TIDO-872519 format. One record per atom (N, C-alpha, C): x, y, z; atom name; chain. Coordinates in Angstrom, 2 decimals, decimal comma. Layout:
N
X_Y_Z_CA_A $
...
This chain:
232
-0,32_2,29_-15,64_N_A $
-1,10_3,15_-16,53_CA_A $
-2,43_3,49_-15,87_C_A $
-2,80_4,75_-15,86_N_A $
-4,09_5,16_-15,33_CA_A $
-5,04_5,47_-16,47_C_A $
-6,24_4,93_-16,38_N_A $
-7,25_5,17_-17,41_CA_A $
-8,23_6,23_-16,92_C_A $
-9,10_6,69_-17,83_N_A $
-10,14_7,62_-17,44_CA_A $
-11,14_6,91_-16,53_C_A $
-11,81_7,69_-15,69_N_A $
-12,83_7,12_-14,82_CA_A $
-13,91_6,44_-15,65_C_A $
-14,47_5,36_-15,11_N_A $
-15,44_4,57_-15,86_CA_A $
-16,72_5,34_-16,15_C_A $
-16,94_6,43_-15,44_N_A $
-18,17_7,18_-15,61_CA_A $
-18,09_8,26_-16,69_C_A $
-16,92_8,44_-17,32_N_A $
-16,79_9,56_-18,26_CA_A $
-16,77_9,13_-19,73_C_A $
-16,92_7,83_-20,00_N_A $
-17,15_7,30_-21,35_CA_A $
-15,90_7,15_-22,22_C_A $
-14,72_7,52_-21,71_N_A $
-13,50_7,35_-22,50_CA_A $
-12,72_6,10_-22,12_C_A $
-13,19_5,38_-21,11_N_A $
-12,41_4,26_-20,60_CA_A $
-12,24_3,15_-21,63_C_A $
-13,25_2,93_-22,47_N_A $
-13,14_1,89_-23,49_CA_A $
-12,05_2,22_-24,49_C_A $
-11,96_3,46_-24,89_N_A $
-10,90_3,87_-25,81_CA_A $
-9,53_3,64_-25,17_C_A $
-9,40_4,06_-23,90_N_A $
-8,13_3,87_-23,19_CA_A $
-7,76_2,39_-23,14_C_A $
-8,70_1,56_-22,72_N_A $
-8,41_0,13_-22,54_CA_A $
-8,10_-0,55_-23,86_C_A $
-8,82_-0,19_-24,91_N_A $
-8,58_-0,82_-26,21_CA_A $
-7,20_-0,47_-26,77_C_A $
-6,64_0,62_-26,32_N_A $
-5,27_0,99_-26,74_CA_A $
-4,23_0,32_-25,86_C_A $
-4,32_0,52_-24,55_N_A $
-3,24_0,08_-23,66_CA_A $
-3,17_-1,44_-23,51_C_A $
-4,30_-2,12_-23,69_N_A $
-4,29_-3,57_-23,51_CA_A $
-3,59_-4,31_-24,64_C_A $
-3,20_-3,59_-25,68_N_A $
-2,41_-4,20_-26,75_CA_A $
-0,91_-3,99_-26,53_C_A $
-0,56_-3,35_-25,45_N_A $
0,86_-3,09_-25,16_CA_A $
1,53_-4,31_-24,52_C_A $
2,75_-4,60_-24,97_N_A $
3,52_-5,69_-24,38_CA_A $
4,22_-5,25_-23,10_C_A $
4,20_-3,97_-22,82_N_A $
4,88_-3,44_-21,63_CA_A $
3,94_-3,14_-20,47_C_A $
2,67_-3,31_-20,68_N_A $
1,69_-2,99_-19,65_CA_A $
1,85_-3,91_-18,44_C_A $
1,98_-3,32_-17,26_N_A $
2,12_-4,10_-16,03_CA_A $
0,94_-3,93_-15,09_C_A $
0,39_-2,73_-15,02_N_A $
-0,71_-2,47_-14,09_CA_A $
-1,59_-1,36_-14,62_C_A $
-2,84_-1,39_-14,21_N_A $
-3,81_-0,36_-14,57_CA_A $
-4,40_0,23_-13,30_C_A $
-4,30_1,55_-13,17_N_A $
-4,96_2,24_-12,06_CA_A $
-6,38_2,60_-12,50_C_A $
-7,35_2,13_-11,74_N_A $
-8,76_2,42_-12,04_CA_A $
-9,21_3,55_-11,11_C_A $
-9,48_4,73_-11,65_N_A $
-9,89_5,85_-10,79_CA_A $
-11,35_5,76_-10,37_C_A $
-11,66_6,46_-9,29_N_A $
-13,05_6,62_-8,82_CA_A $
-13,79_5,29_-8,68_C_A $
-13,12_4,30_-8,09_N_A $
-13,77_3,00_-7,88_CA_A $
-14,84_3,13_-6,80_C_A $
-16,05_2,74_-7,15_N_A $
-17,19_2,84_-6,24_CA_A $
-17,61_1,49_-5,67_C_A $
-17,48_0,45_-6,49_N_A $
-17,89_-0,88_-6,03_CA_A $
-17,18_-1,94_-6,86_C_A $
-17,50_-3,20_-6,60_N_A $
-16,82_-4,31_-7,25_CA_A $
-16,98_-4,30_-8,76_C_A $
-18,09_-3,79_-9,25_N_A $
-18,36_-3,82_-10,70_CA_A $
-17,31_-3,04_-11,48_C_A $
-16,78_-1,98_-10,89_N_A $
-15,75_-1,19_-11,59_CA_A $
-14,49_-2,02_-11,83_C_A $
-14,12_-2,82_-10,84_N_A $
-12,95_-3,70_-10,98_CA_A $
-13,24_-4,81_-11,98_C_A $
-14,39_-5,40_-11,85_N_A $
-14,73_-6,55_-12,69_CA_A $
-14,88_-6,16_-14,16_C_A $
-15,35_-4,95_-14,43_N_A $
-15,45_-4,48_-15,81_CA_A $
-14,08_-4,44_-16,47_C_A $
-13,10_-3,87_-15,78_N_A $
-11,76_-3,76_-16,36_CA_A $
-11,13_-5,14_-16,50_C_A $
-11,36_-6,01_-15,52_N_A $
-10,80_-7,36_-15,59_CA_A $
-11,36_-8,13_-16,79_C_A $
-12,65_-7,96_-17,06_N_A $
-13,25_-8,62_-18,22_CA_A $
-12,69_-8,06_-19,53_C_A $
-12,39_-6,77_-19,53_N_A $
-11,76_-6,18_-20,71_CA_A $
-10,37_-6,77_-20,94_C_A $
-9,64_-7,01_-19,87_N_A $
-8,32_-7,65_-20,00_CA_A $
-8,48_-9,03_-20,64_C_A $
-9,43_-9,81_-20,15_N_A $
-9,66_-11,14_-20,72_CA_A $
-10,02_-11,08_-22,19_C_A $
-10,76_-10,05_-22,57_N_A $
-11,27_-9,97_-23,94_CA_A $
-10,29_-9,34_-24,93_C_A $
-9,45_-8,41_-24,45_N_A $
-8,67_-7,59_-25,38_CA_A $
-7,17_-7,76_-25,24_C_A $
-6,68_-8,00_-24,04_N_A $
-5,22_-8,03_-23,82_CA_A $
-4,55_-9,12_-24,65_C_A $
-3,31_-8,83_-25,06_N_A $
-2,56_-9,83_-25,81_CA_A $
-2,24_-11,00_-24,89_C_A $
-2,10_-12,18_-25,48_N_A $
-1,97_-13,41_-24,69_CA_A $
-0,81_-13,35_-23,69_C_A $
0,30_-12,79_-24,12_N_A $
1,49_-12,79_-23,26_CA_A $
1,33_-11,94_-22,01_C_A $
0,38_-10,99_-22,03_N_A $
0,20_-10,07_-20,91_CA_A $
-1,03_-10,37_-20,07_C_A $
-1,91_-11,20_-20,58_N_A $
-3,23_-11,36_-19,94_CA_A $
-3,14_-11,76_-18,47_C_A $
-2,21_-12,64_-18,14_N_A $
-2,09_-13,11_-16,77_CA_A $
-1,18_-12,23_-15,92_C_A $
-0,53_-11,25_-16,54_N_A $
0,45_-10,44_-15,82_CA_A $
-0,09_-9,10_-15,34_C_A $
-1,13_-8,61_-15,98_N_A $
-1,61_-7,27_-15,67_CA_A $
-2,29_-7,23_-14,30_C_A $
-1,84_-6,31_-13,45_N_A $
-2,42_-6,10_-12,13_CA_A $
-3,35_-4,88_-12,17_C_A $
-4,29_-4,86_-11,24_N_A $
-5,21_-3,74_-11,13_CA_A $
-5,00_-3,02_-9,80_C_A $
-5,12_-1,70_-9,85_N_A $
-4,98_-0,87_-8,66_CA_A $
-6,24_-0,01_-8,57_C_A $
-6,94_-0,12_-7,45_N_A $
-8,20_0,60_-7,27_CA_A $
-7,97_1,91_-6,52_C_A $
-8,38_3,00_-7,11_N_A $
-8,27_4,30_-6,47_CA_A $
-9,57_4,62_-5,74_C_A $
-9,47_4,77_-4,42_N_A $
-10,63_5,03_-3,57_CA_A $
-10,74_6,54_-3,39_C_A $
-11,82_7,12_-3,89_N_A $
-11,91_8,57_-3,99_CA_A $
-13,20_9,15_-3,42_C_A $
-14,03_8,32_-2,80_N_A $
-15,35_8,81_-2,38_CA_A $
-15,81_8,10_-1,12_C_A $
-16,84_8,66_-0,50_N_A $
-17,45_8,02_0,66_CA_A $
-18,00_6,65_0,29_C_A $
-18,61_6,55_-0,87_N_A $
-19,16_5,26_-1,30_CA_A $
-18,06_4,22_-1,49_C_A $
-16,94_4,66_-2,05_N_A $
-15,82_3,74_-2,21_CA_A $
-15,32_3,22_-0,88_C_A $
-15,23_4,09_0,11_N_A $
-14,78_3,67_1,45_CA_A $
-15,78_2,70_2,07_C_A $
-17,06_2,99_1,93_N_A $
-18,08_2,11_2,49_CA_A $
-18,09_0,73_1,83_C_A $
-17,64_0,64_0,59_N_A $
-17,66_-0,63_-0,15_CA_A $
-16,28_-1,29_-0,23_C_A $
-15,41_-0,96_0,69_N_A $
-14,03_-1,47_0,61_CA_A $
-13,95_-2,99_0,59_C_A $
-14,76_-3,66_1,37_N_A $
-14,69_-5,13_1,40_CA_A $
-14,99_-5,73_0,04_C_A $
-16,09_-5,27_-0,59_N_A $
-16,45_-5,85_-1,89_CA_A $
-15,46_-5,44_-2,97_C_A $
-14,88_-4,26_-2,84_N_A $
-13,85_-3,84_-3,80_CA_A $
-12,61_-4,69_-3,64_C_A $
-12,18_-4,89_-2,41_N_A $
-10,94_-5,63_-2,14_CA_A $
-11,03_-7,09_-2,54_C_A $
-12,23_-7,62_-2,61_N_A $
-12,41_-9,04_-2,96_CA_A $
-13,03_-9,21_-4,35_C_A $
-13,01_-8,16_-5,15_N_A $
-13,72_-8,18_-6,43_CA_A $
-13,09_-9,07_-7,49_C_A $
-11,76_-9,14_-7,50_N_A $
-11,09_-9,86_-8,60_CA_A $
-9,66_-10,21_-8,19_C_A $
-9,20_-11,35_-8,67_N_A $
-7,85_-11,81_-8,30_CA_A $
-6,76_-10,92_-8,88_C_A $
-7,06_-10,14_-9,89_N_A $
-6,05_-9,25_-10,48_CA_A $
-5,78_-8,03_-9,59_C_A $
-6,68_-7,73_-8,67_N_A $
-6,50_-6,54_-7,84_CA_A $
-5,27_-6,71_-6,95_C_A $
-4,39_-5,70_-6,98_N_A $
-3,12_-5,79_-6,26_CA_A $
-2,99_-4,74_-5,17_C_A $
-3,69_-3,61_-5,30_N_A $
-3,50_-2,52_-4,35_CA_A $
-4,72_-1,61_-4,29_C_A $
-4,84_-0,94_-3,13_N_A $
-5,81_0,11_-2,92_CA_A $
-5,06_1,42_-2,75_C_A $
-5,49_2,45_-3,46_N_A $
-4,86_3,77_-3,41_CA_A $
-5,86_4,76_-2,84_C_A $
-5,39_5,64_-1,96_N_A $
-6,28_6,66_-1,41_CA_A $
-6,06_7,98_-2,13_C_A $
-7,15_8,50_-2,74_N_A $
-7,11_9,79_-3,44_CA_A $
-7,71_10,85_-2,53_C_A $
-6,86_11,55_-1,81_N_A $
-7,29_12,45_-0,73_CA_A $
-8,12_13,62_-1,23_C_A $
-7,67_14,27_-2,31_N_A $
-8,34_15,49_-2,75_CA_A $
-9,76_15,18_-3,24_C_A $
-9,91_14,10_-3,98_N_A $
-11,24_13,72_-4,46_CA_A $
-12,14_13,33_-3,30_C_A $
-11,58_12,63_-2,31_N_A $
-12,36_12,21_-1,14_CA_A $
-12,85_13,43_-0,37_C_A $
-11,97_14,38_-0,16_N_A $
-12,35_15,61_0,56_CA_A $
-13,42_16,38_-0,21_C_A $
-13,27_16,44_-1,53_N_A $
-14,26_17,14_-2,36_CA_A $
-15,62_16,45_-2,30_C_A $
-15,60_15,11_-2,28_N_A $
-16,84_14,35_-2,26_CA_A $
-17,64_14,62_-0,98_C_A $
-16,94_14,75_0,14_N_A $
-17,62_14,95_1,42_CA_A $
-17,67_16,41_1,86_C_A $
-17,00_17,28_1,13_N_A $
-16,95_18,68_1,52_CA_A $
-16,10_18,91_2,76_C_A $
-15,05_18,10_2,91_N_A $
-14,17_18,22_4,08_CA_A $
-13,24_19,42_3,92_C_A $
-12,80_19,95_5,04_N_A $
-11,82_21,03_5,04_CA_A $
-10,44_20,40_5,18_C_A $
-9,61_20,56_4,17_N_A $
-8,27_19,97_4,15_CA_A $
-7,38_20,72_5,14_C_A $
-6,75_19,98_6,06_N_A $
-5,89_20,60_7,07_CA_A $
-4,51_19,97_7,04_C_A $
-3,48_20,68_7,50_N_A $
-2,14_20,11_7,56_CA_A $
-2,05_18,87_8,45_C_A $
-2,94_18,78_9,44_N_A $
-2,91_17,64_10,36_CA_A $
-3,53_16,38_9,74_C_A $
-4,31_16,53_8,68_N_A $
-4,92_15,42_7,94_CA_A $
-5,91_14,60_8,78_C_A $
-6,36_15,13_9,90_N_A $
-7,25_14,37_10,78_CA_A $
-8,61_14,11_10,14_C_A $
-9,00_14,96_9,20_N_A $
-10,29_14,80_8,55_CA_A $
-10,34_13,56_7,65_C_A $
-9,18_12,98_7,36_N_A $
-9,12_11,79_6,50_CA_A $
-8,72_10,54_7,26_C_A $
-8,65_10,62_8,57_N_A $
-8,15_9,51_9,39_CA_A $
-8,95_8,24_9,16_C_A $
-10,28_8,35_9,22_N_A $
-11,12_7,16_9,08_CA_A $
-10,91_6,48_7,73_C_A $
-10,92_7,26_6,67_N_A $
-10,78_6,69_5,33_CA_A $
-9,42_6,02_5,15_C_A $
-8,38_6,68_5,59_N_A $
-7,03_6,13_5,40_CA_A $
-6,85_4,84_6,17_C_A $
-7,29_4,81_7,41_N_A $
-7,10_3,60_8,20_CA_A $
-8,04_2,48_7,74_C_A $
-9,19_2,85_7,20_N_A $
-10,08_1,83_6,62_CA_A $
-9,43_1,16_5,42_C_A $
-8,75_1,94_4,61_N_A $
-8,06_1,38_3,44_CA_A $
-6,93_0,46_3,86_C_A $
-6,14_0,87_4,85_N_A $
-5,07_0,00_5,37_CA_A $
-5,65_-1,30_5,91_C_A $
-6,75_-1,20_6,64_N_A $
-7,35_-2,39_7,24_CA_A $
-7,87_-3,35_6,16_C_A $
-8,56_-2,81_5,17_N_A $
-9,09_-3,65_4,10_CA_A $
-7,96_-4,30_3,30_C_A $
-6,93_-3,52_3,00_N_A $
-5,79_-4,07_2,26_CA_A $
-5,12_-5,19_3,05_C_A $
-4,93_-4,97_4,35_N_A $
-4,31_-5,99_5,18_CA_A $
-5,15_-7,24_5,29_C_A $
-6,47_-7,07_5,36_N_A $
-7,37_-8,21_5,51_CA_A $
-7,38_-9,11_4,28_C_A $
-7,16_-8,52_3,10_N_A $
-7,30_-9,29_1,86_CA_A $
-6,01_-9,38_1,04_C_A $
-4,88_-9,13_1,69_N_A $
-3,59_-9,36_1,05_CA_A $
-3,23_-8,40_-0,05_C_A $
-3,64_-7,15_0,07_N_A $
-3,35_-6,14_-0,93_CA_A $
-2,35_-5,12_-0,39_C_A $
-1,77_-4,34_-1,28_N_A $
-0,95_-3,21_-0,88_CA_A $
-1,86_-2,01_-0,61_C_A $
-1,45_-1,17_0,33_N_A $
-2,17_0,07_0,63_CA_A $
-1,25_1,24_0,31_C_A $
-1,68_2,11_-0,59_N_A $
-0,86_3,23_-1,04_CA_A $
-1,50_4,54_-0,58_C_A $
-0,71_5,36_0,11_N_A $
-1,24_6,55_0,77_CA_A $
-1,37_7,73_-0,20_C_A $
-1,92_8,81_0,34_N_A $
-2,25_10,01_-0,42_CA_A $
-1,03_10,73_-1,02_C_A $
-1,31_11,58_-1,98_N_A $
-0,30_12,43_-2,60_CA_A $
0,02_13,61_-1,67_C_A $
1,30_13,95_-1,59_N_A $
1,70_15,19_-0,91_CA_A $
1,64_16,32_-1,94_C_A $
0,61_17,14_-1,84_N_A $
0,42_18,20_-2,83_CA_A $
1,38_19,36_-2,62_C_A $
1,94_19,47_-1,42_N_A $
2,94_20,50_-1,14_CA_A $
4,29_19,99_-1,63_C_A $
4,41_19,88_-2,95_N_A $
5,50_19,12_-3,55_CA_A $
6,87_19,80_-3,41_C_A $
6,89_21,06_-3,04_N_A $
8,16_21,76_-2,88_CA_A $
8,70_21,67_-1,45_C_A $
7,91_21,10_-0,54_N_A $
8,32_21,01_0,86_CA_A $
8,74_19,59_1,21_C_A $
10,04_19,39_1,34_N_A $
10,54_18,08_1,72_CA_A $
10,11_17,73_3,15_C_A $
10,03_18,73_4,01_N_A $
9,63_18,49_5,40_CA_A $
8,20_17,95_5,48_C_A $
7,31_18,55_4,69_N_A $
5,93_18,08_4,67_CA_A $
5,84_16,66_4,13_C_A $
6,58_16,39_3,07_N_A $
6,59_15,05_2,49_CA_A $
7,09_14,02_3,49_C_A $
8,17_14,34_4,18_N_A $
8,72_13,40_5,16_CA_A $
7,74_13,16_6,30_C_A $
7,05_14,22_6,73_N_A $
6,06_14,08_7,80_CA_A $
4,92_13,18_7,36_C_A $
4,45_13,36_6,14_N_A $
3,37_12,52_5,63_CA_A $
3,83_11,07_5,46_C_A $
5,05_10,89_5,01_N_A $
5,59_9,53_4,85_CA_A $
5,68_8,82_6,20_C_A $
6,17_9,53_7,19_N_A $
6,31_8,95_8,53_CA_A $
4,95_8,52_9,07_C_A $
3,97_9,40_8,93_N_A $
2,63_9,07_9,40_CA_A $
2,05_7,89_8,62_C_A $
2,20_7,91_7,30_N_A $
1,67_6,83_6,47_CA_A $
2,28_5,49_6,83_C_A $
3,57_5,48_7,07_N_A $
4,24_4,23_7,46_CA_A $
3,75_3,75_8,82_C_A $
3,56_4,69_9,75_N_A $
3,04_4,33_11,06_CA_A $
1,62_3,78_10,97_C_A $
0,84_4,30_10,04_N_A $
-0,53_3,82_9,85_CA_A $
-0,57_2,41_9,25_C_A $
0,51_2,01_8,57_N_A $
0,55_0,70_7,94_CA_A $
0,50_0,71_6,42_C_A $
0,56_1,90_5,82_N_A $
0,63_1,96_4,35_CA_A $
1,95_1,37_3,86_C_A $
1,89_0,76_2,69_N_A $
3,09_0,16_2,10_CA_A $
3,89_1,15_1,28_C_A $
3,26_2,23_0,86_N_A $
3,93_3,22_0,03_CA_A $
3,06_4,45_-0,11_C_A $
3,50_5,34_-1,00_N_A $
2,83_6,63_-1,14_CA_A $
2,89_7,07_-2,59_C_A $
1,85_7,73_-3,04_N_A $
1,84_8,27_-4,39_CA_A $
2,81_9,46_-4,49_C_A $
3,38_9,63_-5,66_N_A $
4,26_10,77_-5,93_CA_A $
3,64_11,61_-7,03_C_A $
3,71_12,92_-6,85_N_A $
3,17_13,84_-7,86_CA_A $
4,28_14,57_-8,60_C_A $
5,52_14,42_-8,12_N_A $
6,67_15,10_-8,72_CA_A $
7,87_14,15_-8,65_C_A $
8,72_14,13_-9,69_N_A $
9,88_13,22_-9,69_CA_A $
10,79_13,37_-8,47_C_A $
10,89_14,59_-7,94_N_A $
11,76_14,80_-6,79_CA_A $
11,27_14,10_-5,52_C_A $
10,02_13,65_-5,54_N_A $
9,46_12,98_-4,36_CA_A $
9,79_11,50_-4,31_C_A $
10,16_10,92_-5,43_N_A $
10,24_9,46_-5,53_CA_A $
11,28_8,87_-4,59_C_A $
12,51_9,35_-4,66_N_A $
13,57_8,78_-3,81_CA_A $
13,26_8,98_-2,33_C_A $
12,71_10,13_-1,97_N_A $
12,38_10,40_-0,57_CA_A $
11,33_9,41_-0,08_C_A $
10,30_9,19_-0,89_N_A $
9,25_8,25_-0,51_CA_A $
9,79_6,84_-0,37_C_A $
10,60_6,42_-1,33_N_A $
11,13_5,06_-1,28_CA_A $
11,98_4,84_-0,03_C_A $
12,80_5,81_0,30_N_A $
13,63_5,68_1,51_CA_A $
12,77_5,69_2,78_C_A $
11,77_6,57_2,79_N_A $
10,96_6,74_4,00_CA_A $
10,14_5,51_4,34_C_A $
9,74_4,74_3,33_N_A $
8,91_3,58_3,60_CA_A $
9,71_2,30_3,82_C_A $
11,03_2,40_3,79_N_A $
11,86_1,28_4,20_CA_A $
12,13_1,40_5,70_C_A $
12,32_0,29_6,39_N_A $
12,64_0,35_7,82_CA_A $
13,92_1,14_8,06_C_A $
13,95_1,91_9,16_N_A $
15,18_2,63_9,48_CA_A $
16,13_1,71_10,25_C_A $
17,36_2,19_10,48_N_A $
18,39_1,37_11,10_CA_A $
17,97_0,87_12,48_C_A $
17,30_1,74_13,24_N_A $
16,89_1,36_14,60_CA_A $
15,86_0,23_14,57_C_A $
14,89_0,33_13,64_N_A $
13,88_-0,72_13,54_CA_A $
14,50_-2,04_13,09_C_A $
15,42_-1,97_12,15_N_A $
16,07_-3,20_11,67_CA_A $
16,86_-3,85_12,79_C_A $
17,62_-3,05_13,52_N_A $
18,43_-3,60_14,61_CA_A $
17,56_-4,24_15,68_C_A $
16,47_-3,56_16,05_N_A $
15,58_-4,11_17,07_CA_A $
14,87_-5,37_16,56_C_A $
14,42_-5,33_15,32_N_A $
13,74_-6,50_14,75_CA_A $
14,67_-7,70_14,72_C_A $
15,92_-7,50_14,35_N_A $
16,88_-8,59_14,29_CA_A $
17,12_-9,19_15,68_C_A $
17,20_-8,34_16,69_N_A $
17,38_-8,83_18,07_CA_A $
16,16_-9,63_18,52_C_A $
14,97_-9,14_18,17_N_A $
13,74_-9,84_18,56_CA_A $
13,69_-11,23_17,94_C_A $
13,98_-11,31_16,65_N_A $
13,92_-12,60_15,96_CA_A $
14,97_-13,56_16,52_C_A $
16,16_-13,05_16,77_N_A $
17,23_-13,90_17,34_CA_A $
16,83_-14,43_18,72_C_A $
16,32_-13,55_19,57_N_A $
15,91_-13,97_20,91_CA_A $
14,72_-14,93_20,85_C_A $
13,79_-14,69_19,92_N_A $
12,64_-15,57_19,79_CA_A $
13,06_-16,98_19,44_C_A $
14,02_-17,11_18,55_N_A $
14,52_-18,45_18,19_CA_A $
15,19_-19,11_19,38_C_A $
15,95_-18,34_20,15_N_A $
16,63_-18,87_21,33_CA_A $
15,62_-19,39_22,34_C_A $
14,60_-18,60_22,64_N_A $
13,63_-19,00_23,66_CA_A $
12,68_-20,08_23,14_C_A $
12,40_-20,09_21,83_N_A $
11,55_-21,14_21,26_CA_A $
12,18_-22,51_21,45_C_A $
13,49_-22,56_21,33_N_A $
14,20_-23,83_21,52_CA_A $
14,12_-24,31_22,96_C_A $
13,79_-23,40_23,86_N_A $
13,62_-23,76_25,27_CA_A $
12,15_-23,94_25,65_C_A $
11,27_-23,82_24,65_N_A $
9,85_-23,98_24,90_CA_A $
9,20_-22,78_25,54_C_A $
9,82_-21,59_25,41_N_A $
9,31_-20,37_26,00_CA_A $
8,67_-19,52_24,90_C_A $
7,41_-19,11_25,11_N_A $
6,70_-18,36_24,09_CA_A $
6,82_-16,86_24,21_C_A $
6,96_-16,35_25,43_N_A $
7,08_-14,92_25,67_CA_A $
8,32_-14,66_26,51_C_A $
8,97_-13,54_26,25_N_A $
10,23_-13,24_26,95_CA_A $
10,41_-11,75_27,08_C_A $
11,41_-11,37_27,86_N_A $
11,71_-9,96_28,11_CA_A $
12,85_-9,50_27,21_C_A $
12,70_-8,28_26,67_N_A $
13,80_-7,67_25,93_CA_A $
13,81_-6,18_26,25_C_A $
14,86_-5,74_26,89_N_A $
14,99_-4,32_27,28_CA_A $
13,81_-3,85_28,13_C_A $
13,34_-4,76_28,99_N_A $
12,26_-4,38_29,90_CA_A $
10,87_-4,43_29,30_C_A $
10,74_-4,95_28,07_N_A $
9,44_-5,04_27,42_CA_A $
9,11_-6,48_27,08_C_A $
7,83_-6,83_27,24_N_A $
7,39_-8,18_26,94_CA_A $
7,31_-8,39_25,43_C_A $
7,91_-9,49_24,99_N_A $
7,89_-9,85_23,58_CA_A $
7,16_-11,17_23,44_C_A $
6,10_-11,20_22,61_N_A $
5,41_-12,45_22,31_CA_A $
5,24_-12,58_20,80_C_A $
4,46_-13,55_20,36_N_A $
4,42_-13,89_18,94_CA_A $
3,99_-12,74_18,03_C_A $
2,98_-11,92_18,38_N_A $
2,65_-10,81_17,49_CA_A $
3,81_-9,85_17,26_C_A $
4,62_-9,62_18,30_N_A $
5,77_-8,74_18,15_CA_A $
6,83_-9,40_17,27_C_A $
6,98_-10,71_17,43_N_A $
7,93_-11,45_16,59_CA_A $
7,51_-11,39_15,12_C_A $
6,21_-11,51_14,86_N_A $
5,72_-11,42_13,48_CA_A $
6,00_-10,03_12,90_C_A $
5,80_-8,99_13,73_N_A $
6,13_-7,63_13,28_CA_A $
7,61_-7,55_12,91_C_A $
8,47_-8,11_13,76_N_A $
9,91_-8,05_13,52_CA_A $
10,28_-8,78_12,23_C_A $
9,65_-9,92_11,99_N_A $
9,94_-10,67_10,77_CA_A $
9,53_-9,89_9,53_C_A $
8,40_-9,18_9,60_N_A $
7,97_-8,36_8,47_CA_A $
8,93_-7,20_8,22_C_A $
9,43_-6,61_9,29_N_A $
10,41_-5,53_9,15_CA_A $
11,65_-6,03_8,43_C_A $
12,14_-7,20_8,82_N_A $
13,35_-7,74_8,19_CA_A $
13,08_-8,14_6,74_C_A $
11,91_-8,69_6,46_N_A $
11,57_-9,04_5,08_CA_A $
11,55_-7,79_4,20_C_A $
10,97_-6,70_4,72_N_A $
10,91_-5,45_3,96_CA_A $
12,30_-4,88_3,74_C_A $
13,15_-4,97_4,77_N_A $
14,52_-4,48_4,65_CA_A $
15,28_-5,25_3,58_C_A $
15,14_-6,56_3,59_N_A $
15,84_-7,38_2,58_CA_A $
15,32_-7,07_1,18_C_A $
13,99_-6,92_1,05_N_A $
13,41_-6,61_-0,26_CA_A $
13,90_-5,26_-0,77_C_A $
14,20_-4,34_0,15_N_A $
14,71_-3,02_-0,24_CA_A $
16,21_-2,96_-0,38_C_A $
16,87_-4,11_-0,24_N_A $
18,32_-4,16_-0,41_CA_A $
19,11_-3,61_0,77_C_A $
18,48_-3,53_1,94_N_A $
19,16_-3,01_3,12_CA_A $
19,86_-4,14_3,86_C_A $
20,99_-3,84_4,50_N_A $
21,69_-4,88_5,26_CA_A $
20,91_-5,28_6,51_C_A $
20,85_-6,57_6,77_N_A $
20,18_-7,11_7,95_CA_A $
21,19_-7,86_8,79_C_A $
21,32_-7,57_10,07_N_A $
22,29_-8,27_10,92_CA_A $
22,03_-9,76_10,93_C_A $
23,07_-10,53_10,81_N_A $
22,96_-11,97_10,89_CA_A $
22,96_-12,42_12,35_C_A $
22,22_-13,50_12,67_N_A $
22,23_-14,01_14,05_CA_A $
23,63_-14,40_14,48_C_A $
23,91_-14,20_15,76_N_A $
25,22_-14,59_16,29_CA_A $
25,39_-16,09_16,20_C_A $
26,57_-16,52_15,81_N_A $
26,84_-17,95_15,70_CA_A $
26,90_-18,57_17,08_C_A $
26,22_-19,72_17,20_N_A $
26,23_-20,45_18,48_CA_A $
27,56_-21,15_18,70_C_A $
């Protein structure tokens, strides 16, 4: 559920209604500028939410301004209920007067800052909306870039985007196959006391193994088949 921005005076009405819902799972807080915006909503949950939901409700911070980007550390560590950071591209561009381009280079710093902050503090990073909602090619291009940047997912503005986004942010067959080979070889060489090894002419060490393990975890979470290690 997304509430009104805290600066427009309707947020209390929104919170007093939705916090009585037994189905509420998460609240998107728009225009987050600093930690106080997160903490205000969290205190409202403590004060108003029904007992059965109080510990379940997650918070999602929408980063929409230069100030929000500059305060990412304090936002990301503001409250234990915070689960994700979302990048609101159009608001960010409007705030700075940026010229929106198909290459999206004008938002590179903000997007990668959000990924870095989310990764540092154990949060999900959710990428920008594809406003060209009738172009599947544009959506796929944005999804590919977002996944390469390290985003965990992407906002959808139209129902037709949902399945495409979900598929695009899962590992593809080639990544799964390579990750499975890396993990299998790592276990083999670890038993021999070897920390780094060669695979297809490339050096593989622990950071690459960790990447491979994350790929396989994501594949399993998405219900994708993962090759089993060869039996010894």
